[in-house]
C-alpha angles and dihedrals in degrees: 000000000000125000088253091055091050091048089051090050092051090049092051092048089049090052089050090052090054092049093049089047089054091050090051088052091053102037104024119205096350117159094244091050090052090050091051090050090051090050090049091051089052091048091051091051093047092047091052091045091050091049093049098045111013116194118248114277116250093221120201116336119228116234114263121249113270115232114208115222112191120227092221120109113270126228106277091203089069089065099046110124094017118130112242098181112150095018095104137252120336122196092218134027115264098195127064 
């Protein structure tokens, strides 16, 4: 995270503090306002923790291996005896 990203995070948390302060002014010590204040306190702690000891960056991810699935019909015998519950309606029974 760049310094600019951290500055943006601090700005957003500051905006959230102002909003929650306004809510406290309108609604007092309501349960939901206290929960928001607790969430804000946790967010402040996590932001400080992140800034002090940032986690390692993940870098660029390599593309995952592509698995080719052919469009041709598969061998029905391979599925005999398999449970197909929850897969939808079948016009004929698959299990014997």
